[in-house]
N, C-alpha and C positions, 0 to 999 in steps of 0.2 A: 503492500499500500503507500510504502516511502516513495518509491521509483514515481506512482502515478501522482502524487502530490507534487512532487519536485519537478516534474514536467510540465504540469498545468502552469505552476509558480513561472518557471523559467520563459514558459510563451509568452505571460503575460508582461515578465521585465523586457523582453524583446520587444514586445508592440507597443512598447510605453503606455499602458491603458489601466487606469487605475481602476482599484473594487469599485468603485463609484460609479463608474463608467460603465461596467461590467453588468454593477446593478440595473444603471438605467436599460442597455440593451435586453437583458435576459429577464428583468423583470421578478429578479428572485433578494430577496432582503440581506443587506450587506451583512450584518450577523449569522446569515447563513454560508456568504461566502468566506468570511472569516475562519469560521470553524470547518471547511471544507480545505482551505490552504493548511489549518494546526491537523489535519486527520482526525480531529473530534466531530466520527461520524453520528454520535451517539444523541446531537444536538436536534438532528433531521429528524420530522414526525414518522418515517417510514422509508423502507427501503425504493418505492418508487420515488417519491420526493427527492430522496441522493441519486437516484439515478439519473433522472431527469437533470438534476441541478449540475452534475459533471457532464452531461454532453451537452447542456447550454452554454456552459463555461467552456470546454474544449471549442467549441465552434466558434464564442465572440472572442478569442484568443487566438484563433487557426492552426487548431490541433485538430487530427480526423477523430469526431464522436466514437466511430467502431474501433480504433486503435487503443483508447480509454477504456470500453468497455470490456474487451480482452483481457486489459492489464488490471480491470477490478474484477473479475472472474478468476482471472489468475490468482492472485492475492490472496484469493477466500476458498482457491483449493475448487473453484466449478467451469464446467464446462460452458464457453460461452452460447446463447442461443442460435436457434438456426434463425438463416438469415429470412426465410419468407417462412408460411405456414401454407400445406397442400391441402386446397377447399377441396371436400368430396365430389365426386363428377358428377353434373348436373343429367338425374333423367334424359330421355329423346323422347321429343312429344309422339304419341299412338296418334297415327292415322287414321283419321276418321273413314269408316267403309264407303266407297263410290257404290251410286245407284248405278244399274247397267239398264235400265228404263229407258236410256236418252236424256237429251237434256230437256231439263224444266221449261215449263210454259212460257216464264220471264223471259226466257232467249230466244224464242218463238217469235214472239211479241217484236220485240227489238230488231230482230232481222227484217220483220216486217215493216216496219219504220221506216230502216235505211233504204227498201224497196222503194216507199213511196218518195222520199225524201230525192232520191234518184234519178224519178220518174219523173217529177214536178221539174227539178234544172233541165234536164233536157228537154222537156214540151216549151219551155220559158225562152231557153239560147235559141231554138228553132223558129218559133211559131210567133215569140214576143216583138212586137215593132222596133225597129232599133233607132235611134235617134241620129239625124246626119250628123256629123263635125261641121261646125260652125267656122268660118276661114277667117282668118286674123284681118283684125282692121289695119290696113298700113297708115301710120303714121306722116303728115306730112315734115320732111326737115325746113327744119327752122333756116331760114336767111340769117349767114354768118359776116357781118360786116368787114371789111378792109381793116380796120382800126384794131379789132378783136383778134384778127387771124397774127399782124403783124407784132403784137405785142408779144415779148417774152416770156415765157412759164417762170414765175414766182421759185424761188427759193425758199425752201422750209429751212427753219434754221435748226440744226440739231440740238439736242438736248443734251444739257449737260451731265455725263456720268457724274452721282455721287460718290465720296472718297470710301475705300470701302476702311473700317474699323483696322485699327495698330492696337494691338498690348507691346507696353514699353515698361519694363524691368524696373522698379523702384530700389536701387540697390540699399540705400541709407535706411529704405523701411523695414526690408527685408531681414529676419534672420534664419538661424538652422532648421526652426521650426515653422517661420512662416514667412512665404515667398508673397510680396505685394508686388502689385502690377497696375500701372496705369493706361486707362482706356481712351484713347483719342479717335476722331471724327466718326463719333455715334451719339443719339440723340436720348439712348436708355441702352439697359445692359440685358443679354439676353443670354442665358444658360442652358447649356445641351450637355446632359452626360449618359454615357451607357458602359454599363459594367459589362467586363469580358470575365469578370470573377465575383465572389462573392467579398462585399469592402463594407466595412462599417462608414459611416455617412450623418454628418450634423451640417445644417444648411441654414443661415440667415439671409434674407434682403432687408436691405434698408434698415437694420439692426432689430429688424423683425422675424423669430423662428419659421420657416417657412414650412415645415414638420415637425414629430416629435423625434428624434434619433435613432436610425435603426440600420438595417443591416440590409443592405441589397444583394438581392440575387442575383446569379449567371443571366446575362441579357436583358435585364432591365432596364428602362429606361425612365429620367426625368428630366422635365424643363421647368425653368423661373426667370423670373423678368423683374428689374429693380430700376428704381431712378436714377438712385445715385451712388449705391454699391453692392457686393455679394461677397460676402462669407462662408466658406464650405471648410469642412474639416475629412480628411480619406483617412479611413483606415488601413489601406491596400490603394494606394497609389497607382501603381502597374496596371492594378486589376482594372481601372477606369477610361475610359476616352472622354475628355474635355473638354468642350468647345465654348467660346465667348464671343456673341456675336461673328458666329462663323470660322472665329480663328483657331485653329488647335492648339493646346497648351501641351507641349510636347514635354514640357519640363517634370509631368508626374512620372514618366518613366525611368526618370533617374533617381528617385526616392525609392528608397527600401522598409522605410518607418511608415508609420503615422504621420502623415503633413498637413499644415495650415495654407489654403490661399484668400488672399483679398485680391479684390479688382474694382477698385476706385472711378468711375467717369470723371475726365476730364473733361473742363468745361471750356468751353470755343472764348 
């Protein structure tokens, strides 16, 4: 059991996540997390609650829950449970006996109705008088004055393209735990994020929480808008693709630990 506890504690230290942050992610009371790291499992109300806490803790710090359960059962001298439970085979439906007396009466009525409809259509096509097409009325050409013909066509002014947004790194405001950017050539901020791996996230727009902090699943996408600034904390930066106003933030792939990002709109 000591190996299991040390594995979880070391993973939390590597991720630089506090017990209070894990409590927010997993919704497990902090006193139970402290008991878990102290291997004081008697504090839990039951084994089911203990197993759930171990698996949720493992997922929050990036450890495979399957490996945690194997260590747990191994420390107790138990065999790990099977992955899947085989459900009993379903009974095949018994086919209803078919009647050999021919099609029911309703089939005959349907066939008769189709024959009558086909006969009526043929009668209309052959004997119903058809309307003669009306020739189109030719429009008289309007005379064009010599002055108008001599006038050169007016050139339309090409619309001036709007400059694309630009991200400028603010080195003075950036630290080892947070990178700050100034966003230029934009009227507002638009964030687009796509996760390729599980990633814990916290997001604030204009100093307001966009949603409670949570763990994004693989393939999940989120968007957000702000008038002044966007602040985001990523637990697994390389596992996401981050864009601000359509410009990719490639710096996320260089971070190996949880990191914060701040995007501030630069006024014109």
